[in-house]
C-alpha positions, 0 to 999 in steps of 0.5 A: 880236232878241239883238245878237251878242257882240263880241269885240276883240282889241287895245285900242290907239285903234281897239279903243278906239274902236270899243268906245266904239261899240259898247258905247254901242248897247248890245253885250256887249265882251270887249277884250283885248290882248297884256299881258293883263287886268289891263292894261286895268282903266283902258279897261274901267272908262272904257267903262264897263257892257258892256265886260269885260278877257279873254285874246285867247282870250277874246275870241275866242270872241264871236260876231264877233271884231273884229281892231284889233292891230298887222299883227306881231302878226297871226301870232300869231293862228293858234294862237288858237282854231278859227277855223272859222266865226267871223266877224271883222272885220279892221281892221288896217293892214300898216304894219311902220313908222311916222312918218316913214316910213309903211312898207308890208309887201310883200304879193305881190299880195295884199290885206291881208286876204287875208294875215289870212285865211291866219292865221285859216283857215276864218275869214270875214273882212271888211275893215272899220273901218281906213279912218278915223283914230281922231280921226275914227271916235269922232266922233258918227257921224251929221253933218249930217243923214247917217250916216258911211261905214264901208265893208266887203268881204268874200267871206262874204254872211251874213258882211257882213250880219252886220258891217253890222247892228254897223255900222248898230247902232252909227250908221255907214251900211254900204257893201258895196264887194265881195269881198277879193281886190280891194275891199278893196285900195281900203280900204288905207293910201295907196290910194283909199279910206283916210281917206276920211270921207264922209257919206251923207245 
C-alpha cells in the first residue's frame, strides 16, 4: 500500500526529528515554518530525498498533518485550510515560557489537544509525538530487543489507525491510550507519561 504524504507545520527540534524518521522510512514529507520555504533549504538538504520545504498551506494539504509548532502559534492554524476530515497529529505542548520556570497555559480544565482541535475545526485530531525529549526521539526506535513506545490518543478510531500505522512504519511501537478528553492529558507536560521512555519487547 502506498504510504500517505505527511505535512509538518513547525521545523523545530520535534518537527525535524520526526521528519527524519519519516524520510528514512520512505514517506513523502513537506516541512514548513512561519519564515517560509526558503528558510528551510538547509533542513531539507540535511533530510535528503523525500523531504521538501513548503508553505504552511502546502504542508496542510498533505494526507496527514503533524503540528509541531509553538503553543503561541496554534491559534494561527484556524485560517490555514479547510481542516474538515483531515487527520492531524498534535505534537504540541502548552508551554508559554521555558527554562527556568516552564510555565504552562491555563486550559480551563480541557486537554491541550481539545484546545488545538478548536483551531482546526472538523479535523480528526490524534495526540502523539509530544512526550519524548527530542534527543531520545531522534535515536533508533529499535532498542534492547524491542521498540520504543509512542503513545497516541484520539476520538476517531480510523484516524488513530492511520497514525498508528505511521508510528509502526517508522519503527516505534504505538500504544493507544484512549480519547482526547481524558487519556491525552496523561501525555501532557508534568503528567504521568511525559518524558517516559519505554521499550516494548
